[in-house]
C-alpha positions in Angstrom: 25.1 17.1 45.6 24.7 16.5 49.2 21.3 17.1 50.6 20.9 19.5 53.6 18.2 19.5 56.1 16.7 22.0 58.5 14.9 20.3 61.4 11.7 22.1 62.4 9.4 21.1 65.2 12.3 19.4 66.9 13.2 22.0 69.5 12.1 22.2 73.2 12.7 25.4 75.1 15.4 26.7 72.7 15.4 30.1 70.9 15.4 30.3 67.1 18.9 30.5 65.9 19.6 33.8 64.0 22.1 32.2 61.7 22.7 28.7 60.5 26.3 27.9 60.1 26.4 24.1 60.0 25.5 22.0 57.0 23.9 18.6 57.6 23.8 15.5 55.5 20.6 13.4 55.2 20.9 9.7 55.8 21.0 7.8 52.5 17.9 5.8 53.5 16.0 8.7 55.1 12.3 8.5 54.4 10.3 11.4 53.0 7.8 11.1 55.8 7.6 9.8 59.4 4.9 9.1 61.9 5.9 10.1 65.5 5.5 7.1 67.8 5.0 6.9 71.6 8.4 6.7 73.2 10.2 8.6 70.5 12.7 11.2 71.5 13.9 14.1 69.3 17.2 12.3 69.2 15.5 9.3 67.7 13.6 11.3 65.1 16.7 13.3 64.2 18.7 10.2 63.7 16.1 8.9 61.2 16.9 11.8 58.9 20.4 13.0 59.9 23.9 11.6 60.1 24.6 14.2 62.8 21.5 14.2 64.9 23.2 16.1 67.7 23.2 19.3 65.6 19.4 19.6 65.3 19.1 22.4 67.9 21.0 24.7 65.5 18.8 23.9 62.5 15.2 24.5 63.3 12.7 26.7 61.4 9.4 28.1 62.5 6.5 26.1 61.1 3.4 28.4 61.1 1.1 25.5 60.7 1.7 24.5 64.3 0.3 26.7 67.1 3.2 25.7 69.4 6.2 24.9 67.3 8.2 23.8 70.3 6.2 20.6 70.7 5.5 17.5 68.6 3.3 14.6 69.7 2.8 10.9 69.0 0.7 10.5 65.9 2.1 13.7 64.2 3.2 13.1 60.6 6.5 14.7 59.6 7.4 15.3 55.9 10.7 16.3 54.3 10.0 19.2 52.0 11.9 22.1 50.3 11.0 25.8 50.4 11.1 28.2 47.5 14.9 28.7 47.9 15.5 24.9 47.7 16.3 24.6 51.3 14.9 21.3 52.9 13.1 21.1 56.2 10.6 19.0 58.1 7.0 20.1 58.4 4.0 18.6 60.1 1.0 17.2 58.2 0.7 17.3 54.4 3.8 18.6 52.6 2.2 21.9 51.6 4.3 25.1 52.0 1.3 27.4 51.6 0.3 27.5 55.3 -2.6 29.3 56.8 -3.2 30.0 60.5 -4.8 27.1 62.3 -5.3 26.1 65.9 -3.6 22.9 67.0 -5.8 20.1 68.2 -4.1 18.5 71.2 -5.2 15.4 73.1 -4.9 15.8 76.8 -3.6 12.3 77.4 -0.7 12.8 75.0 2.7 14.0 76.1 5.0 16.0 73.9 8.1 14.2 72.6 11.1 15.1 74.7 14.7 15.4 73.6 16.0 12.6 75.8 14.5 12.0 79.2 16.3 11.1 82.4 14.0 8.0 82.8 15.5 6.6 79.5 19.1 6.8 80.6 18.6 6.4 84.4 19.1 2.6 84.3 22.6 3.1 82.9 23.7 5.9 85.2 25.5 5.1 88.4 25.0 7.7 91.1 28.6 8.0 92.0 30.1 11.4 92.9 33.4 13.2 92.8 34.7 14.5 96.2 37.3 17.2 96.6 40.1 16.9 99.1 38.4 19.4 101.3 35.2 17.3 101.4 37.1 14.2 102.2 38.8 16.0 105.1 35.7 17.6 106.5 32.6 15.5 105.7 30.8 13.5 108.4 31.8 9.8 108.4 30.7 6.4 109.8 32.0 5.5 113.3 30.2 2.1 113.6 26.8 0.6 114.3 24.6 -0.5 117.2 25.5 -4.2 116.5 29.2 -3.7 116.9 30.1 -5.2 113.5 32.6 -3.9 111.0 30.0 -3.7 108.2 26.2 -3.1 108.2 23.5 -4.3 105.8 19.9 -4.3 107.0 18.1 -3.0 110.1 21.1 -1.2 111.5 21.5 2.1 113.3 24.7 3.7 112.0 26.6 6.2 114.2 28.0 9.2 112.4 30.7 11.7 113.5 29.0 14.9 112.6 26.0 17.1 113.3 23.2 16.0 111.0 19.7 17.3 110.3 16.9 15.4 112.0 14.7 13.6 109.4 17.0 14.4 106.5 18.0 11.5 104.2 21.8 11.0 103.8 23.8 8.9 101.3 26.8 6.8 102.2 29.8 6.9 100.0 33.0 4.9 99.9 36.0 7.0 99.1 37.6 5.5 96.0 40.9 6.1 94.3 42.4 9.5 93.6 41.5 11.0 90.2 44.5 12.7 88.7 44.4 14.7 85.4 46.8 12.8 83.1 47.6 16.0 81.2 48.4 18.3 84.1 49.0 15.7 86.9 46.7 17.8 89.1 44.7 16.0 91.8 41.1 16.5 90.8 39.5 14.6 93.7 38.3 11.2 94.7 35.8 9.0 92.9 33.2 8.2 95.6 30.9 5.1 95.1 27.4 5.5 96.3 26.5 2.6 98.8 23.1 3.3 100.3 21.0 5.9 102.0 19.2 6.3 105.4 17.3 8.8 107.5 18.6 10.7 110.5 16.8 9.7 113.8 19.3 11.5 116.1 21.1 14.7 115.2 24.2 14.3 117.3 26.4 16.9 119.1 30.0 16.6 117.9 31.3 19.2 120.3 30.3 16.9 123.1 31.4 13.8 121.3 27.9 12.6 120.8 27.4 10.9 117.3 24.4 11.3 115.1 22.3 8.3 114.2 21.1 7.1 110.8 18.7 4.2 110.5 19.2 1.8 107.6 16.4 -0.7 106.8 17.6 -1.9 103.4 20.8 -1.5 101.5 22.5 -3.3 98.6 26.1 -2.7 99.7 27.7 -3.0 103.1 28.3 0.2 105.0 31.8 0.3 106.6 33.4 2.4 109.3 35.0 5.5 107.6 32.5 5.7 104.8 31.6 9.4 104.1 28.1 10.9 104.5 26.4 13.5 102.2 22.8 14.8 102.1 21.0 12.5 99.7 20.1 15.3 97.1 23.6 16.8 97.1 25.2 15.9 93.8 22.4 13.5 92.9 19.8 15.8 91.3 19.7 15.5 87.5 17.5 17.2 85.0 14.2 15.6 83.9 15.4 15.7 80.3 18.5 16.7 78.4 18.7 19.1 75.5 21.5 17.7 73.3 23.8 19.8 71.4 27.3 19.6 69.9 30.0 20.4 72.4 32.2 23.5 72.1 34.7 23.0 69.4 37.5 24.2 71.7 37.0 21.2 74.1 39.7 18.5 73.8 39.9 16.1 76.6 40.6 12.5 77.7 38.5 9.7 79.1 40.2 9.2 82.5 37.9 6.7 84.3 34.9 4.4 83.8 32.2 3.5 86.4 32.8 -0.2 85.8 36.5 0.1 86.5 37.1 -2.3 83.5 39.9 -1.7 81.0 37.5 -1.5 78.1 33.9 -0.3 78.0 31.0 -0.1 75.5 27.7 1.4 74.7 25.7 2.7 77.7 28.7 2.6 80.0 29.4 5.6 82.1 32.8 7.4 81.8 34.6 10.4 83.2 36.4 13.0 81.1 39.0 15.5 82.4 37.0 18.6 81.3 34.3 20.3 83.2 32.4 23.5 83.9 35.5 25.7 83.7 36.1 24.3 80.2 32.5 25.2 79.1 31.3 21.6 79.2 27.5 21.6 79.5 24.7 19.1 80.3 23.6 17.4 77.1 26.9 18.0 75.2 27.5 15.4 72.5 31.2 14.5 72.0 33.1 12.3 69.6 35.2 9.5 71.1 38.4 9.4 69.1 41.7 7.4 69.1 45.0 8.0 67.5 45.9 5.3 65.0 49.1 3.3 65.9 52.3 5.1 64.9 54.5 3.6 62.1 58.2 3.9 61.5 60.3 2.8 58.6 63.0 0.2 59.4 65.4 -1.9 57.4 62.8 -4.6 57.6 60.1 -2.4 56.3 57.4 -0.4 58.0 56.6 -1.4 61.6 54.4 -0.2 64.4 56.5 1.9 66.7 55.5 -0.3 69.7 56.8 -3.4 67.9 60.1 -2.0 66.6 63.4 -2.8 68.3 65.0 -0.4 70.7 67.6 0.4 68.0 65.0 1.2 65.4 63.2 3.5 67.8 66.5 5.1 68.9 67.5 6.0 65.3 64.2 7.8 64.7 63.8 11.5 65.3 60.1 11.2 65.9 57.7 8.5 67.2 56.4 8.0 63.7 57.5 8.6 60.1 53.9 9.4 59.2 51.0 11.5 60.3 48.7 8.7 61.2 45.0 9.7 61.3 42.8 10.0 64.4 39.7 7.8 64.0 36.2 8.3 65.6 35.0 5.4 67.7 31.7 6.6 68.8 29.7 9.3 70.7 28.9 10.1 74.3 26.5 12.5 76.0 27.4 14.5 79.1 24.9 14.1 81.9 26.7 15.5 84.9 29.4 18.2 85.3 31.8 19.2 88.0 34.3 22.1 88.0 37.1 20.1 86.4 35.6 16.8 85.2 32.3 15.6 83.7 30.4 12.3 83.5 29.2 11.0 80.2 27.1 8.1 78.9 28.4 6.3 75.8 25.6 6.4 73.2 27.3 4.6 70.3 30.6 2.9 69.7 32.2 0.9 66.8 34.7 -0.9 69.0 35.6 -1.0 72.7 36.5 2.4 74.3 39.5 2.7 76.5 41.1 5.0 79.0 43.1 7.8 77.4 40.8 7.8 74.3 40.2 11.5 73.5 37.0 13.4 73.3 36.2 16.4 71.1 33.3 18.2 69.5 31.6 15.8 67.1 32.8 15.6 63.5 
């Protein structure tokens, strides 16, 4: 009989679920107890016990032994126990289900365990952006510099066509390739690469053809004429931590771009999917990365992959495949940024290289 587990104590800022519809499976090597360590996230702890750690927000239970059940701390001891109905759950301290009211002793220097913090994933996130056609047509852009060179690196004054706010920091973006939804052929926008940032020292007066001025004292990439300019916080602010949950079961999308621009990508690479806010994609959504297994047809020479069959063999087939080949799960990703029609995700796990056109769904 498969074991089920209800995760208590593992919830930050989430209401108690009125009904629990999902059934979880405990890892075969799951321990009966666990000491919370500094640096642990709720995702880490959930993965110790569960095969589906992204489902923990739906499966918590109030533990009356803890004064504030929303928080756990390094040093807390968690035990896997069963209640009177035979339902398993995690509790803090000794595995005793006869609780009595008790105040929680909390050390001031300790910080509660977060779900997953921005600081943990920030090194892998590229602060790129998606620009709409309207933004590309109307945003301020680089005219040139005070040194008369085509590109600028350090200690440059950059002249901008636009009216900018004095003292405001602005980011420079290079307009990348068009992003087209492969399913609808709709132009979604342009993938804009973040280059550098600087501060406005002259506001400019575009009506009188006077450019604004931004001072750059250190950049990693060259700034070129025509690069677009956005306020530094616009599109760059991300939450301090992510509350991870399974994505909506109705969501079915495709990976349409990777930040690396490589043909294949792996764990901790950033990818873009063709589903966004209008599809109910939310920050912290966990999705499965899936791939259709190669199609197979029967030929006079035996079964062959459709892609390897001759033109004649393919012509004589009514379908692309004689069999319903399965869809296999390759890994998981977490959504960390959403737009209207697309979202950015960080690959958390993968069994093999991920590719463009691999599909994404609610985890299963």
